[in-house]
C-alpha positions as CSV (number, residue, x, y, z in Angstrom):
1,M,0.1,0.0,-0.1
2,Q,1.5,3.2,-0.7
3,A,0.7,7.3,0.9
4,E,-1.8,7.7,-1.4
5,E,-3.6,5.3,-1.5
6,I,-4.9,6.7,1.5
7,G,-8.1,8.6,0.3
8,L,-11.5,8.6,1.8
9,K,-11.3,6.9,5.1
10,Q,-12.9,7.1,8.3
11,I,-10.3,7.9,10.8
12,G,-10.9,7.8,15.3
13,I,-8.9,9.9,16.9
14,V,-8.5,9.7,20.6
15,G,-7.4,12.4,22.4
16,L,-7.7,15.9,20.9
17,G,-5.1,17.5,22.0
18,L,-1.9,18.2,20.5
19,M,-0.3,15.2,18.5
20,G,-4.0,14.1,17.8
21,G,-5.3,17.9,16.6
22,S,-2.2,17.7,14.3
23,L,-3.1,14.1,12.6
24,A,-5.5,15.5,11.3
25,L,-4.3,19.2,10.8
26,A,-1.8,17.4,8.1
27,L,-3.5,14.7,7.0
28,K,-6.0,17.1,5.4
29,K,-2.7,19.3,4.9
30,S,-1.8,16.9,2.1
31,G,-4.4,17.1,0.3
32,S,-6.3,13.3,2.0
33,E,-9.8,13.0,2.1
34,C,-10.2,11.7,5.5
35,R,-13.3,11.8,7.8
36,F,-11.9,12.5,11.2
37,L,-14.4,10.9,14.4
38,G,-12.7,12.7,17.6
39,L,-13.3,11.3,20.9
40,D,-12.0,12.8,24.5
41,H,-13.2,12.8,27.4
42,N,-12.9,16.5,28.3
43,P,-15.9,18.8,27.0
44,K,-13.9,21.7,26.4
45,H,-11.0,20.3,23.8
46,C,-14.1,17.9,22.2
47,Q,-15.7,21.6,21.6
48,E,-13.0,23.2,20.2
49,A,-11.9,20.7,18.3
50,L,-15.1,21.0,16.4
51,D,-14.4,25.4,15.9
52,L,-11.2,24.0,14.8
53,G,-12.1,22.4,12.3
54,L,-10.1,19.3,13.0
55,V,-12.7,16.8,13.7
56,D,-15.9,16.6,11.4
57,E,-17.7,14.4,14.7
58,I,-17.6,13.8,17.9
59,V,-18.6,11.2,19.5
60,D,-18.7,10.0,23.3
61,S,-17.7,5.4,22.8
62,L,-15.1,3.1,21.2
63,D,-17.6,1.3,20.0
64,A,-18.4,4.5,17.7
65,L,-15.1,4.3,16.8
66,S,-15.0,1.0,16.0
67,H,-16.4,0.7,12.2
68,C,-13.1,3.1,10.9
69,D,-10.6,2.5,8.8
70,I,-7.4,3.9,11.0
71,I,-8.1,4.3,15.0
72,V,-5.0,6.7,16.2
73,L,-4.5,6.5,20.2
74,T,-2.9,10.0,21.1
75,I,-3.7,9.9,25.1
76,P,-1.5,9.6,28.2
77,V,0.7,6.2,28.0
78,D,-1.9,5.0,31.3
79,G,-5.2,5.8,29.0
80,I,-3.7,3.6,26.2
81,I,-3.9,0.9,28.5
82,A,-7.1,0.9,28.6
83,V,-8.4,1.4,25.7
84,A,-6.3,-1.0,24.2
85,Q,-8.4,-3.8,26.8
86,Q,-11.2,-2.7,25.7
87,L,-11.0,-1.5,22.0
88,K,-12.6,-4.5,19.8
89,P,-12.9,-3.2,16.8
90,A,-15.7,-4.1,14.3
91,N,-14.0,-4.3,10.7
92,P,-11.2,-6.4,10.1
93,N,-8.7,-4.3,8.3
94,T,-9.1,-1.8,10.8
95,T,-5.7,-0.4,12.2
96,V,-4.8,0.7,15.6
97,I,-1.6,2.8,16.0
98,D,-1.5,4.5,19.6
99,F,1.4,7.5,20.2
100,G,2.7,6.6,23.2
101,S,6.3,7.6,24.1
102,T,6.5,4.9,26.0
103,K,6.4,1.2,24.0
104,A,7.5,-2.0,26.4
105,K,4.2,-1.9,29.0
106,I,1.4,-0.8,26.2
107,S,3.0,-3.6,23.3
108,A,2.1,-6.3,25.9
109,S,-1.0,-5.1,27.4
110,I,-2.9,-5.1,24.4
111,P,-5.0,-8.8,24.6
112,T,-3.9,-11.9,22.1
113,T,-7.2,-11.7,20.8
114,T,-6.9,-8.3,19.1
115,R,-3.3,-7.7,18.7
116,H,-2.5,-7.6,15.2
117,F,-4.7,-4.8,15.0
118,F,-2.9,-2.9,16.7
119,V,0.3,-0.8,15.8
120,T,2.5,0.8,18.3
121,A,4.1,3.4,17.5
122,H,6.2,6.7,19.3
123,P,6.3,9.9,16.6
124,M,9.4,11.7,18.2
125,T,7.8,14.9,17.7
126,G,5.8,17.3,20.2
127,T,6.0,20.6,22.1
128,E,5.9,21.7,25.5
129,K,1.7,22.9,24.8
130,F,-1.3,20.5,24.4
131,G,-5.2,20.7,24.5
132,P,-6.5,21.2,20.4
133,T,-4.9,24.9,20.7
134,A,-1.8,24.2,20.2
135,A,-2.2,21.8,16.9
136,L,0.1,22.3,14.5
137,P,-0.1,21.3,11.0
138,D,3.5,20.4,9.9
139,L,4.1,19.0,13.7
140,Y,5.1,15.5,11.7
141,K,6.6,16.8,8.5
142,G,11.0,15.5,8.2
143,K,10.4,13.8,11.8
144,V,11.6,10.1,13.3
145,V,8.9,7.9,14.3
146,V,9.3,4.7,15.8
147,L,7.4,0.9,14.9
148,C,8.1,-1.6,17.8
149,D,7.5,-4.7,17.3
150,I,6.3,-4.7,14.0
151,E,6.2,-8.0,13.7
152,K,3.3,-8.5,15.7
153,S,0.9,-6.4,13.6
154,G,-1.2,-7.7,10.7
155,K,0.1,-7.5,7.3
156,V,-2.3,-4.9,6.7
157,Q,-2.5,-3.0,9.6
158,Q,1.3,-2.5,8.9
159,E,0.8,-1.4,5.4
160,T,-1.7,1.2,6.4
161,A,0.8,2.3,9.4
162,K,3.2,2.7,7.1
163,A,1.5,4.6,4.6
164,L,0.1,6.2,7.4
165,F,3.3,7.6,8.1
166,Q,4.5,8.4,4.5
167,R,1.8,10.6,3.8
168,L,2.8,12.4,7.1
169,G,6.1,12.6,5.6
170,M,7.8,10.7,8.5
171,K,10.9,8.9,9.1
172,M,10.6,5.4,10.0
173,V,12.5,3.4,12.3
174,F,12.1,0.2,13.6
175,M,12.5,-2.1,16.8
176,G,11.8,-3.4,19.4
177,A,9.7,-2.3,22.1
178,E,12.0,-3.2,24.9
179,E,14.5,-1.3,23.1
180,H,12.8,1.9,22.4
181,D,12.4,2.5,26.3
182,R,16.0,1.6,26.9
183,H,16.8,4.9,24.2
184,A,13.9,6.9,24.8
185,A,15.5,6.9,28.7
186,F,18.4,8.7,27.1
187,I,17.1,10.7,24.8
188,S,13.4,11.9,25.9
189,H,12.1,10.8,29.3
190,M,15.8,12.1,31.4
191,P,15.4,15.6,29.5
192,H,12.4,16.0,30.8
193,A,12.8,15.0,34.3
194,L,16.4,17.8,34.5
195,S,14.2,20.0,33.1
196,F,11.7,20.0,35.9
197,A,14.9,19.9,37.8
198,L,15.8,22.5,36.2
199,A,13.6,25.4,36.6
200,N,12.2,23.7,40.6
201,A,16.0,24.4,41.2
202,V,15.5,28.5,40.7
203,M,12.5,28.7,41.9
204,R,13.4,27.5,44.6
205,Q,15.9,30.0,45.4
206,E,15.0,34.1,47.7
207,D,14.6,35.8,44.4
208,P,13.3,33.8,41.6
209,E,12.1,36.1,39.5
210,S,15.5,38.4,39.5
211,I,17.0,35.0,38.5
212,V,14.6,34.6,36.2
213,A,15.1,38.4,34.8
214,L,18.4,37.1,33.4
215,A,17.8,34.0,31.5
216,G,18.9,33.9,27.5
217,G,18.5,31.9,24.8
218,G,19.8,28.3,26.9
219,F,18.1,28.9,29.6
220,K,15.2,29.7,28.2
221,D,16.0,26.3,25.5
222,M,16.6,23.2,28.5
223,S,13.6,24.9,30.7
224,R,11.4,25.1,27.9
225,I,9.4,21.6,27.9
226,A,9.6,21.7,32.0
227,K,5.9,23.5,31.2
228,S,4.4,19.8,30.0
229,S,2.0,17.8,30.9
230,P,2.6,17.0,34.8
231,S,0.1,14.6,34.3
232,M,1.5,12.9,30.8
233,W,5.0,12.6,32.1
234,E,3.8,11.3,35.8
235,D,2.6,8.6,34.0
236,I,5.6,8.3,31.1
237,F,7.9,7.6,34.5
238,R,5.7,5.7,35.6
239,Q,6.2,3.1,33.0
240,N,9.5,3.7,31.9
241,K,10.8,3.5,36.1
242,T,14.3,1.1,35.9
243,N,15.2,2.8,32.2
244,L,14.4,6.1,33.6
245,I,16.7,5.3,36.8
246,D,19.3,4.2,34.7
247,A,19.7,7.7,32.5
248,I,19.3,9.2,35.4
249,E,22.1,8.0,37.1
250,A,23.9,8.1,34.1
251,F,23.7,11.9,34.4
252,E,24.5,11.9,37.4
253,K,28.3,10.3,37.2
254,E,28.8,13.3,34.5
255,L,28.1,15.6,36.6
256,K,29.7,14.8,39.3
257,M,32.2,15.0,37.4
258,C,31.6,18.2,36.0
259,R,31.3,19.4,39.8
260,N,34.5,17.9,41.6
261,M,37.2,19.6,38.1
262,V,35.4,22.6,39.0
263,E,35.9,22.4,42.6
264,N,39.3,21.1,42.9
265,E,40.2,23.5,39.8
266,E,41.4,20.8,36.8
267,W,40.2,23.3,34.1
268,K,42.2,21.5,31.5
269,A,40.8,18.4,32.6
270,L,37.7,20.4,32.5
271,N,37.9,21.2,28.5
272,G,38.8,18.1,28.0
273,W,35.4,16.9,29.1
274,M,33.2,19.9,28.4
275,Q,35.0,18.6,24.3
276,E,34.1,15.5,24.6
277,A,30.7,17.0,24.6
278,N,30.8,18.5,21.7
279,S,31.5,15.3,19.4
280,L,27.6,14.2,20.3
281,H,26.8,16.9,17.2
282,D,28.9,14.6,14.7
283,I,26.5,11.9,14.7
284,L,23.2,14.5,15.7
């Protein structure tokens, strides 16, 4: 199945925030003639999604989405597990794609009777904003999407998911769910923990407003994602606890090295340590 084959289809979106709304905008922009059905527990988000033209219709149950060609789950990871255990597609060719930031527990939690319907994916994109008003038409373009445990998905579902991500202009990477979670702990989950810690370190000082008044681009870049949804990231940290702790410990080891070199005035060693860090950008 080629990307062009995603034509007149019904797409159900569970979760009408940044990721779900941006998906609808991107597909509309690409010229794909889809009808979008939305489901969200937040009435305000439902109304905003309708007003913004992100969806054509709001439904009130998973059963109302069971006939869709594609169902995309763009809700917090604990919610994905709950929905995956309840969802029973009525269409044998339905493809259910979850956009969760963790993959191993989600993949393992899907019932064996419906596992072939599911494609577990993680689009490596996002912003610190949330809700339907945060949706962006180009959020996915040129970004990486990781498809995990793809061999557990049905053939039709595999091809449908690939066609969808091609339509979005994404670069596909394939790996196991557990491997994904180890990697994501370092490049996504631990950096969020550091950003929250940085923000709290400043806020706990005597005069945080005066400190922030001096903030330049570096501080703003590092603290930006501390504005992310605490509820969403609590779920992610819980699901990827062991890998996150490993990543934090690796960071703490490097930070302790930095502190010791500064404390002992080992400036040459510190310079070499920073040059090692510069080399990261040779592989980015």
